[in-house]
C-alpha distance (Angstrom), angle and dihedral (degrees) to the residues before:
residue distance angle dihedral
M1 . . .
D2 3.79 . .
D3 3.81 111.2 .
K4 3.80 89.7 -141.3
I5 3.81 87.1 90.5
E6 3.79 98.7 99.4
F7 3.77 97.6 168.9
V8 3.80 100.9 60.2
H9 3.82 94.3 137.6
C10 3.79 94.6 55.6
R11 3.78 95.1 39.5
T12 3.82 91.0 50.7
L13 3.81 105.9 33.1
R14 3.82 98.4 22.8
H15 3.77 125.7 -121.3
P16 3.82 121.9 -47.5
W17 3.82 98.9 -140.3
R18 3.79 128.8 -155.9
V19 3.80 125.1 -172.3
V20 3.80 113.8 -107.7
D21 3.80 98.5 178.0
V22 3.79 147.6 -37.9
T23 3.80 119.8 -134.7
D24 3.79 138.0 172.3
D25 3.79 111.1 -98.1
V26 3.79 109.9 -112.9
D27 3.82 96.3 -175.2
D28 3.82 102.5 121.5
D29 3.81 93.0 -163.1
F30 3.80 91.2 62.4
S31 3.79 96.7 40.3
K32 3.82 92.9 51.0
V33 3.79 91.1 55.3
L34 3.81 104.0 29.0
G35 3.78 104.8 23.6
K36 3.78 126.5 -126.3
S37 3.79 116.3 -10.7
R38 3.79 138.5 169.9
L39 3.79 133.5 -139.4
L40 3.79 119.8 -128.1
R41 3.81 110.7 -161.7
L42 3.81 117.8 -162.1
R43 3.82 132.1 -179.7
C44 3.79 126.7 -155.8
R45 3.81 110.8 -120.6
S46 3.82 91.2 -146.0
C47 3.79 108.4 41.9
A48 3.84 104.2 12.0
T49 3.82 94.6 -120.3
I50 3.82 110.0 161.0
R51 3.82 119.8 -137.8
I52 3.80 120.0 -165.7
D53 3.80 118.2 -165.5
R54 3.81 120.4 -169.3
V55 3.82 105.8 -150.8
G56 3.80 124.0 -168.3
A57 3.80 125.6 -134.0
D58 3.83 88.3 -99.3
G59 3.84 92.3 53.7
D60 3.80 95.9 -105.1
L61 3.80 116.4 143.4
I62 3.81 104.8 -117.5
E63 3.78 100.2 177.3
R64 3.81 140.3 -8.1
N65 3.80 126.1 -157.9
Y66 3.79 133.7 177.6
E67 3.80 133.6 -151.5
Y68 3.80 108.6 -159.8
P69 3.81 126.6 -158.3
R70 3.80 118.9 -112.8
G71 3.78 110.6 -75.6
Y72 3.81 97.2 18.9
R73 3.79 99.2 100.4
L74 3.76 118.8 74.2
T75 3.79 117.7 -126.5
K76 3.79 122.7 -130.6
N77 3.82 88.2 -100.8
D78 3.81 94.5 53.4
V79 3.77 119.1 96.9
R80 3.80 109.6 -125.9
P81 3.80 107.2 -124.9
E82 3.78 117.7 -125.3
L83 3.80 114.8 -112.6
E84 3.80 90.4 -121.3
Q85 3.80 90.8 57.0
L86 3.81 91.2 47.8
R87 3.81 89.9 52.9
L88 3.79 91.6 51.1
T89 3.80 91.0 48.4
L90 3.80 90.6 50.2
L91 3.79 91.8 49.1
D92 3.81 92.8 47.6
R93 3.81 94.0 48.6
H94 3.79 93.5 49.6
Q95 3.77 95.4 43.0
K96 3.81 93.4 49.6
A97 3.79 97.4 41.0
G98 3.78 100.2 30.2
E99 3.82 87.2 -130.0
E100 3.76 125.8 169.8
T101 3.76 121.5 -138.8
P102 3.83 109.0 -95.8
């Protein structure tokens, strides 16, 4: 596997999220149509990806957006690694280096 994959933990095990903040949604376009909503902002502890969930007054998820760190997203020319290969890479890196998951 190409070592250019820097985000093996998140691609394999998924993001370990922590809450950054919760704010009232001030987007008038959404509130006119959907009513009052709030924004839940989360940050991945491993790769610093930001996830923003727009949650309605009834708790329904209205929208979810991500802001990825530089280098996380694959380009159209990149070959998407298979999950099985990512797992093997993760296992090899930890076994050889004795690393802990960040």
